[in-house]
N, C-alpha and C positions, 0 to 999 in steps of 0.2 A: 701271282697266285689268285689275286682277286678276279682276273679274267677267267681262270679255270672255274671259279665258283660263281661266275656270272653276276658279280657285285658291280653295280654302276660305278664308273670311275669318278672319283671326287677330285683328284689331281693327277697330273702326269707323273709317272715315276721317273726318277733321274738315274737310277742305276739298277743293276742286277745283283742280288745278294746270294752268296753261296756260303755254305758251311763246309769246311775242308777237314779231312782226316789225313793230311800228309804234311810234309816239311813246309814251313812257312818262309823259306828263303826266297827273296824277291826274284833273284836271277832264275831259279828253277821254275817259278810261277810264270815269269815272262816267257820262258821257253815253251811252257805248256800252252799259253794263250797264242803265241806265234804259230805253234803247230796246228792248233784248232783253226786259226785264220787261214792256214794254207791247205786245209782239208778240201778235197774235191767233192763237190755236191752237185745235185741237179741244178742247172742254172735258173736262178729266180730273179736276177738283176741286182742282188745284194752282194757286195764284195767288201771284205775286211782287209785292211792294210797291215800286215804283220810288222812292217818296218816302223810303225808308229806306236807299238806297244811299249808302255812305260809303267813301271810299278813304283809304289811308295808305301811306306809303313803308315798305318793309321792307328789311333787310340794308343799312342806311345805310353801314356801313364795309366792306362786302364788295366784291369785284371786280365783281360783277354786282348792281345794285340791282333790287328788285322792287316790285310794288304789291300791296297786299292790299285786296280789296273785300269789304265786309260788307253784308248786307241781310236782310230778312225774307221768308220765304215762309209761306203758310198752306195747310193742308189741312183744310177746314172750319174749326173753331175752334182747331185745333192750330197753334202757332207753330213754324216751322222756321228755325233760325238758319243762314244761308248764309254761306260764306266761300270766296272765290276768290283764290288766290295766282297772280300773273302774273309770270313771269320774263322777263328781257330779256338777249339776248346769249349765252345758253347754246348750246353746240355739242352737237348730237346725232349719234350714229353708231350704227348706220346711220340713214339719213334716216327721217323720219316716213312713215307709210303710211296709206292709207284703211282704216278699221276699221269693221265692222258691229257696232253695239252691241246688246245684248239688250234686250228690252222686257218689261214685265209685263202691260200692257193690250194689247188687240187693235188696235194701231196699227202703222203701218209702222216698220221698224227704221231708226234714223238711221245715216248713214254719215259719220264725221268723221275728220279726220286725227289720228293718235295716235302715241305713242312705240312703237317696237318693244320687245319684252320685254327685250332686252339692255340698252337704254338705261334702262329703268325700274329694273331690278335694280342696275345699276352706280350710278345716281343715289342709290338708297337706301343702298348701301354707303358711298358718298362722304359722305352726310349724316351 
């Protein structure tokens, strides 16, 4: 999100965070991520290996459990270790909104639902 808001990067992010409104069964989420990895897209050199997708429960003793998904991506021969943390039950205020994400290559800009700036900043302070 900080890239969308053009905030200078202070540290590299290690994961992608999602808030889900569906079943938190690890096997179901693994299947979803594998399906996304298999999606045909315009070739950009980046490939994700669906066979490396593994999920695990996070925040076992917290009020809200989450799921962490790890898998490998490749850019030519370079390995990219991917991590997606999925939260369940979190309340966001204000509500999520449609955000246009920046692109590097000459492809259409994706539009995805995302947290408003106020939610991201308050979540970082709470953590």
